[in-house]
N, C-alpha and C positions, 0 to 999 in steps of 0.2 A: 504493499499500499504506499503510494508515494506521501512523503512528508509535507506539512504545511509549507515549509520554508521553500520547497522545489516548487509548489503550486503559486506562491506569491512571486517568486522570480520568474516564471514563465508568463504570469500575467503582466509584470513590468515590461518585459521584453515585447510581449504583443501590444500593450499601450504604446509604448514608444514607436513601434513600427506603425500603428495606425495614425498616430499623430504626425509622423514623417510622411505618411502617404497623403495625408490632408493638406500638408504643406506644399506638396508638389504632386500634381496629378499624375505624372509619370516619372518617378524618381530614377528607374533604371534606364529610361530613353528607349525603351523597347518599341518597334514598329513593324509592320510587316514589311517584306521585301521590296515591294512596289514603292511604298511610301519612302524608303531609304534611297531607291533609285531616283524618285522624283526630286528629294532633297539635294541628293549628289548633283543632279543635272542644274537645280537651281543655283547651288553654290558655285558650280563651275561656271555658269552663265554670268554670275555676278563678277567673278574673278576676272574672266576674261573682259568683260566690260571696263573694269578697272584698268586692266593692262592696256586696252584699247584706247582709253581717254589720256593715260599718260603717254602712249605711243604718238597719239595726235599732238601733244604738247611738244614732244620731241621733235616733230616735223616743222614747227615754227622756226623760221630762218635764224632769229636771235638766239633762241635757245640751242638750235643745232650747232651753230657756229661756235658758241661757247663749249658744248659737249666735245666735239671734234678736236678744239684745241686742247683740252684737257687730255684725251686719248692720246694726240700726237705728240704731247710735250716730251715723254721719254724718247721717242724717236728723233725729235729735233736736237735734243741734247747729243745723242750718239752721232747724228749727222753733222753737227758742228765739229765734232772731234775727228770724225773719219774724213769727211769731204768728199767721198765718192759714193754716198747713198742717197737715194731718192725713192719715195714711195710713187707708185705708178698703178695705172688702171688699164686694162687690156680688153676691156668689153665695151660694147656701146651701153649697155644696161648696167655697168658696174657703178656709176657714180649714183644712180637712183638706189640700187641694192645696197650701197653703202650708207645712204640716208635711212633706208629701212631698218637695217641691222643696227645702227646705233640708236634710231629712236626706239626700236624695241627694246633694247636693253635698258634704255633710260626709262621706259614705261614700266618695265618689270621691276626696276629698283624702286622707282618712286611710288608705285602701287603696292608695295610688298606689305606694308601694315595691312591694307585692306584684304589682299587675298590669302595673307597667312590668318587673318581673323575667319575667313571664310572656311577655311581648312580646319581651324580649331573648333569653329561651332558645329562643324560636321562630327567631329570624333569626340568632342567633350561629353555629350550625354551617356556615351558608354564608358567613362573613366569613372573611378572612384575618387573620393574626396582627396585621399593622399596622392594618387597619380596626378591629378590636376595640380596640387600644389608643386610636384617635381616638374611639371611641364612648364609651369610659370618660371620656376628657376632656371630651367634649361634654356628657354627662350630669352630670359633676361642676360643671361651669360653668353650665349652662343653668339648672338648679334654682336656685341663688343669686341669678341675675340676674333670673329671673321673679319670685321672691319680693320682690326690691327694688323692682321696677316695680309689684307690687301693693300694696306698702307705701306708696309713693308715691301710688298712686291713692286708697288708703283715707284718707290725710290730705287730699287734694286735693278729694275729693267733696263735703264740706261747703260749701266756698267756691264750687263750682260750683252747689249746691242753693240757696245763700243768694241767690246771683244771679238764678237762675231764679225763685224764690218772689217776689223784688222786682219782676219784670216784670209780676205781676197787679196791676190797678187797685185802688184804695182801696176796701175794703168787699166784696171778692170774696175768697172763701175758696178756697184750693188744696187739694184732695182727690184726690190721686193713688191709684190702686189699689195694692194690695200688689204685684201682678204687674208693673204699669209700674215701680215701684221697684226690684224684683229684676232686672229687665231692665237698668236703667241702672246698677246695682251691679256686675252681671256684665260688662257691656260695658266699664265703667271698668277693672275688674280685669284683664280680657284686653287691652284695648287698651294700657295701661300696661305689662302684663308682656310681651306680644309685642314692644313697641317697644325693650325692654331686650334683646332678644335679636338685633337687627339687627347688633351688632357681632361677636357670636359666629358669625353667619352669614356675615360678611365672612372671618373668619379660617379658617373650614371650607372655604369656596370657595377661599381662597388654598392650603390645604393639599392640595387635590385638583388644584390646577395650574390652575384656571379663572380666578382673579382675581390680577392682579399689583399690585406697590405702584405701578408707573408708572400704571397705570389707576386706582387709588385716588387718587393725587395729582391726578389730571386731573379727578375727579368729586368732589373733597372739597368744594368750594363748593356744589356742586349738592345733594349728600346733607346738607349742614348746612342749607341752605335748606329742603329737603323736611322735614327733622326739624322745624324750627319751625313749618311749615304743618301737619304732622300734629299737634303739640302744641296749635295754635291751635283744630284742629277737634275734637281729643279732649277738651279742656277747655272746658266750656260757658262758664265765666266769662271775661268780657273783660279782667279785671285780668291785667297782665303777670306777677305773681307765680305765679299758677297755671300759667301757661304755661312759665314758666322752670322750675318744678319738674320738668316732663317734659323740656323740651328741653335744659337744661345738663347733667343727668347723661348723656343720650344722647350729646350731643356729645363730652363728656368719655371716654365708652366707645369712641366712633368713634376718637378720637385714640389711645387705648391700642391698640385693634386696628389702627390703622395702624402703629403702631410695631413690633407684633408681626409684621405682614405684611412690614415693611421687614426685620427681623431675619432672618425666615425666607428671603426672598429672597436676602440677602446670603449666608446659610448655603448655600443652594443652589448659588450662583454659585461659591463656594470649594470645593465638592466636584468632584471628578473625574466624567466621565460614567460611565455604567453599565459599558461596555465599554471604557473606558481602560485600557491596559496590558495588553491581552490580545493576543497575538501572532496573527498570521492562520492559523498551524497549529494554534491551541488551540480547545477547545470553550468556547462561551459558557455563563455560568452558567444554570441552568434554574430554579433555586429560590434567591430572595433572602434566604430565611430561613435557609439553610445557612450555615456558617462560612465566612470567606474563605479562598480557596486560598492556600497558601504560593507565593511567588515570583510572584505575579500583578502586584505593583507594577512589577517590572523586565522584563515581558515575556517571562520564561523559563518554561517549563512545570515542573510540580512533580517530574516525574521526571527532568528533564535535569541533568547534572552541569556542563554549560558554561554 
C-alpha cells in the first residue's frame, strides 16, 4: 500500500505540471508534420526576403563602391608592393556578376540577425530550458570569436598576397581574375573565423558531457601542434609572423577553454548526484526544472514528521 508521502509527492508533481500547461498551451512545441513543414517554409521565405532586402541595399552604387573598396584593400596593398599585379575580368557578364556576388554577401551579413532569429524561432520550441540557455551563450560567444578571426584574416591577407606575387619571375605580370580573388578572400575569412570557433566547440562538448578535462590534458600537445599546422596551411606566406597571427590567438583561446572545462568538471564533481538524498520509498524527480522538494537533502519525505 503506497504511503501518504508518496501520494502527496505525486500530487505536487501533477499540480506543477498542470500549472505549467496552463501557462503555455503547447509547452513541448509538438505539432503535426505538415505544420512543421509549413512553419519551415514560412521561416525560410522570411529569411530569404531579409537577405534579398540586404542584397538590394548592396546594389546601391554608393554602398557597392564602399564595399568593393573594403574587399579590394588587401589586394591594393600587395599590388603597391609587387607592382606587377592587377585584377581583371575576362567575361562580358563578369562585372555584373561581381556586383551580384558582393551585394549577396553584404545582404547575407547585414541580415544575419533576422535570419538567425528565424532559425532560432523554428528550433526553440523543441528545446528544454537548459538547452536554450546554452544556445544563448553559444551565439553570444560565437559571433565575437568569428569576427575576431575574420579581422585577423583581413590584416594577414596582404602579407600572403605579397609573397604570392613575388613568386612570379621578373617581367611576368600577375593578372588574377576578380572571381579568383574573391574566392581567396572568402576562404581566408572563413578559415580564420572557423579556427577561432574551436575553443568554443571544446567547451560545448564539455557542457554536454562528451569531453572531459582529463582528455583535454592528454590531447593538449596534439591540438597545439595541429593548430600550428593549420595556421601554416591557411596562411600562404612562409614568414612566421603571418602564421603566428593565427596560431597564437588560437592557442591562447584553447588554454582559456581548458580552464573553463577544468572549472566545470570541478563544479560537477562537487555537486551531489541527481538522486542523492532520496529515500528508497520516495518518488524520483521527473522534472528537473521544478523547484527542489523540501527535506530531500536529509532523506525524509516532504510529508513525514519524523
